[in-house]
C-alpha positions as CSV (number, residue, x, y, z in Angstrom):
1,M,12.0,-16.9,-0.3
2,N,11.8,-13.3,0.4
3,I,9.4,-11.5,-1.8
4,T,10.5,-7.5,-1.8
5,K,7.5,-4.7,-1.7
6,A,8.1,-4.1,-5.3
7,E,8.0,-7.8,-6.3
8,M,5.2,-8.3,-3.9
9,E,3.0,-5.6,-6.0
10,I,3.6,-8.4,-9.2
11,M,2.7,-11.1,-7.4
12,Q,-0.1,-10.1,-6.6
13,V,-1.5,-8.5,-9.7
14,I,-0.9,-12.2,-10.9
15,W,-2.3,-14.1,-7.9
16,D,-5.5,-11.8,-8.0
17,S,-5.9,-12.3,-11.9
18,G,-5.6,-16.3,-11.0
19,K,-4.0,-16.3,-14.7
20,R,-0.9,-16.3,-16.9
21,M,-0.3,-12.4,-17.6
22,T,1.6,-10.7,-20.3
23,T,4.3,-8.0,-19.3
24,K,1.6,-5.6,-20.7
25,E,-1.4,-6.8,-18.8
26,I,0.7,-6.3,-15.7
27,G,1.6,-3.1,-16.8
28,E,-1.7,-2.0,-17.2
29,K,-2.8,-2.6,-13.5
30,L,0.6,-1.2,-12.2
31,P,0.8,2.1,-14.4
32,D,3.2,3.5,-12.1
33,K,5.8,0.9,-13.1
34,K,7.9,0.8,-16.6
35,T,8.0,-2.0,-18.6
36,T,11.8,-2.4,-18.0
37,T,10.9,-2.6,-14.0
38,I,8.5,-5.1,-14.5
39,I,10.9,-7.3,-16.5
40,T,13.6,-6.8,-14.0
41,L,11.0,-7.2,-11.1
42,A,9.5,-10.7,-12.7
43,G,13.4,-11.8,-13.7
44,R,14.2,-12.2,-9.7
45,L,10.7,-13.5,-8.7
46,I,11.6,-16.1,-11.5
47,D,15.0,-16.5,-10.0
48,K,13.8,-17.0,-6.6
49,G,11.2,-19.8,-7.8
50,A,8.1,-17.5,-7.3
51,L,7.4,-17.3,-11.2
52,H,7.2,-19.1,-14.3
53,S,7.9,-17.7,-17.5
54,V,7.5,-18.2,-21.2
55,K,8.8,-16.1,-24.1
56,L,5.7,-15.5,-26.7
57,G,7.1,-15.6,-30.4
58,R,10.0,-13.5,-31.6
59,S,8.8,-10.6,-29.8
60,H,10.4,-9.4,-26.4
61,A,6.9,-10.5,-24.7
62,Y,6.6,-12.6,-22.1
63,E,4.0,-14.2,-20.1
64,Y,4.1,-15.0,-16.4
65,W,2.0,-17.4,-13.8
66,A,2.7,-17.7,-10.2
67,A,4.9,-20.9,-9.7
68,I,3.5,-20.6,-5.5
69,T,0.2,-19.7,-4.6
70,E,-0.3,-16.8,-2.3
71,K,-1.8,-19.1,0.5
72,E,2.0,-21.1,0.0
73,Y,3.6,-18.0,0.1
74,L,1.8,-16.8,3.4
75,N,2.4,-20.0,5.3
76,R,6.0,-19.9,4.4
77,Q,6.6,-16.7,5.4
78,T,4.6,-17.3,8.5
79,E,6.8,-20.6,9.4
80,S,10.1,-18.8,8.4
81,F,8.9,-15.8,11.0
82,L,7.6,-18.4,13.9
83,E,11.3,-20.1,13.3
84,T,13.7,-17.3,13.7
85,I,11.7,-14.9,15.9
86,H,9.9,-17.2,18.3
87,N,11.6,-20.2,17.8
88,G,9.0,-21.8,16.3
89,S,6.4,-21.4,19.0
90,A,3.1,-20.0,18.3
91,K,2.3,-19.4,21.8
92,S,4.9,-17.4,22.2
93,L,4.1,-15.2,19.3
94,I,0.4,-14.7,20.5
95,S,1.6,-14.6,24.0
96,S,3.5,-11.6,22.6
97,L,0.9,-10.4,20.9
98,F,-1.5,-10.1,24.4
99,Q,1.6,-8.6,25.7
100,A,2.1,-5.8,23.5
101,E,-1.6,-5.1,23.5
102,N,-2.3,-5.6,20.3
103,L,-5.3,-7.6,20.5
104,T,-8.6,-6.3,21.0
105,K,-11.6,-8.3,22.5
106,K,-12.9,-8.9,19.4
107,D,-9.6,-10.4,17.7
108,I,-9.5,-12.5,21.4
109,E,-12.9,-13.5,20.6
110,E,-12.3,-14.6,17.2
111,L,-9.3,-16.5,17.7
112,R,-10.9,-18.1,20.9
113,A,-13.8,-19.2,18.6
114,F,-11.2,-20.5,16.0
115,I,-9.1,-22.5,18.4
116,N,-12.3,-24.5,19.1
117,S,-13.2,-24.9,16.0
118,E,-10.2,-26.6,15.3
119,A,-9.8,-28.3,18.4
120,D,-13.1,-29.8,17.6
121,E,-12.4,-30.8,14.2
122,N,-9.3,-32.5,15.5
123,D,-10.5,-34.8,17.8
């Protein structure tokens, strides 16, 4: 599931709220988006399986809620990236970050502490 930048804005608003939201409520958080744009983007997200919706009464109002958590989405994207770019190898990804000199000493220390802590928990 690939979510575009514009669709991600909708998802982020809903994830941040932690609740169901109407088109109007989403629009209040994204004043630069027209109602029709929000409805269109939400429809795409529903088709992708990222959102659920229900029509409210006889009006054209809808209520939306996330079908996937932010963490689940990020995990899926990370797995897809690893598989596509690094043949599923986290070691290859980290190696490429080192080689490109994208990691600071602080980043490396934090990674080392994280890896050690995870290793200790899995022993």
